[in-house]
Steps between C-alpha positions, in 0.01 A plus 500: 500500500492875458489704815212736559564857374401628840808336650719756324327798660711733712478442877364853547209424267431169668494679834243746364283206389510348846421836661193525277388157616533616860263794445180333619322186621453202271224239486634162611280300263577708189808346345494746210580793731820609671703368670393159365584602142864546597525132588400397147779684313768238563667311783731786592214746529300249699788456742544875543127564546457219751803617699364855531254455788386864496342439156248262654418668831198710390227284352126450454314175561196522274241241601214638294242233413597499132873453568682169523780476753743222584599528870850384410548821303446703817741275690765561234439875514542515877818292482647744246450793740773367730487680834374832363203685655186436294243744359212272408143530373228237524222600264183355353360715222137466397375352829638417840575147609277344765649229721165329551595257221865554400670264259824322587709702255382826651578386854845380393574840348380683807706288738811546285435873502472507880819301553705799384336737752816545708653694210196708405590870493172610344204276426171570325204264536189508283262228608174392661469600866469133599875475440583724795511207740760335275742783580493455877774228505740763366534648850865551593610422143485856366830642618569684171147626428482878452179537297177301466211566263179297542208523256197305616178394335207282597319495165178618660373788713492446876263648751623551853177379661447195280865395489683631809777240472625673185607795711704284734727319254771403748623857503665450837692193382613681187612792715708268716657359184592843364620620838767232471636693198737747671592679175141556380450868421231512231164319508231535233160328511236538229159343560347303781471603863784662695741236628589662833875546457676621814836610368698760688767501229284575192588819309243466219154343509229486233152353534197480274217349700140395445253777580282257696774470764377834638605583855698175517744655253506833682601338829769307317641812332510691826692205643754529215561866584541423869754217469695568178708785636743500205229519234579773246263419210137389533255423219142413597228440241152360507399300194149650491287775651160474659238755383406781739756394759579747775783550743460379860385770737664596826823369651426137415850436363774683695768663288827306470825697480777361280822699487692309229248492214614708202261391223127418512298382198137413573143502376355433845381822670467332838873431513601863477252596772659259747868578447730783605804506271722793606789400267293432187664629181286351220121473519306329221127446547223393264149510639151418387279750683708812563210665687536271802875444454593868528475502884772236500726660238529839670631374839743263324656786305499720808683245716776463239505853358863573588641184335275444196678546166249325270118503510305290250120496541262331258127491567158502342365857504816631664451856377132500582541414868827677575488736799694806609640290785630248246684768304631659820639164611696466175620861520630429851766263361816714462714222349258348249654486150245295304120521510274287282121541522296272276125497444327175408154598371431188298604223735265204524426393856348159562176496696438144622123558488449720196804406288749741337406867497664776294558804716422850362763752385666723755421869547793716389488815710719319750771439240544872442481580871764241588728619221471867592571422865862427406559847354710712742300780657635804688842346534370170639620200295302177552734200513821700434700192390238376254655380172206328331125553532312242294122509461316232304153622408241483225481773237241767568478853351507663843824322587671578171409869510635543852824319422590769247562746785724267697865496399796305626644816655185543705565167670830627642711289264309172530407315182128463433396179325142456382383163371170593338254241373216610276156466650322191377814306411 
C-alpha cells in the first residue's frame, strides 16, 4: 500500500499545520472540521493528533435543535484533552433549550459537559434561564475557572408584577456556586435578571439586563461596586428603553465610590449618577434621552477629570441638548487623548403603548459650537494632550461651511475626524 504523500512533508511544515489547527475553537459534532480531519489522514496522523491534548482543549458543543449529537462523541473529545484546562462553549443557535421537557440525549450531553467542570478555564453558556438551577451542583468544582459567559433567554417577555419569580432565579445559589471559583476574574451575563454575584475578586464584569428590572437592577449594581473592590472594567447595558423616562430626583440613591475601576461602558444613565469613579480612564456611554442624562454625565466626567484618557459619548440629539457645562467638563480633562461624540438622530425607540417612533433630525448649531470650543483661544489650549477628536454627525450646509475655517493646526495638533452622513439617508 502506498503511503500518503502528506507523510513525506517536512516536520517544520507539519508543525505549521498543527499550529493552524490550534488557532481557534472547533465544533465537537462537526467531523469535517479540524482537528477531526487530522485523524482521517492515516493511522500515524491519528496517533499524533490524539496524543496532542492541546489540540482538543478549546471546543464548542452545538446543541441547536437541527443538529444531531452522539453523547459518546463529547466523551471522546473530553478524554482527548488529557489534563489540560478547557475553554468550552455550550451553544444553541436558533432558539434556546427549555428544560421543561428535555429529551434523554440532551440531558446526557449536558451531564457529560458538566463532568469536566473542574478543568474549565473559560466557559460560555447559551441556554434557557431554567437551566440555571442545573449549574448549582458545580459548587466547589470550579477551581480552574477564570471566565464565565452566560446568555439567557426565556422565549417570552416577562413583567415584574405578573411574574415576580422570574426576577429571583436562584441568584443567591448561583452566586454561592461562583464564589467557590477562586480564580474567577471575568463574568459576563446577557439577558435575564441580575444574578446577584458577590465576588470580591472580579476584575471585569458585564451585564445586559431586562429594562423591567428597574430599581431591582440598580440596587444590584450598586452592590457590585461596593463589594468588588478589584473591579477594573464594568459594562452595563439595558436591553430596551422606556419612553419619556426620567432620572430619580433627590438623594434617593447615595453615590458609591469605587477606586479601582478603570473602564466603564454603559447605556444606563442612572448608573453614572450613583457612582464616583476617581480612577476612571475610559468612559463610553450611549444614551437614549440626552436631555435628562446630561445632569449625570457632567458630574461623572468631573469626578474623573484628572485620570480620563478616552471619552466616547453617543446619544440621540447630543448636539441639540449639549450645554456649556458639558463642554467645560470635557475641557477640564488635562490627560484626555481621544474624544468621540456621536449623534443618533434616526434611532428608533420602542414605545410599549404607541409602537416604534422615528425621532426627528438633530439641530446642527451645536455641532459647530462644540467643534469651535476646541480651538485654542488666547493661549488657552482645551485638552492639551488631545490626539483625536471624532464627531459623527449628519450633513448640513451650516456644518460644512463652518468646517472650512477649522484646520488641524487650529486644534493644537489633534486630528479632527468627521463621519458625515447625508441627511435623509
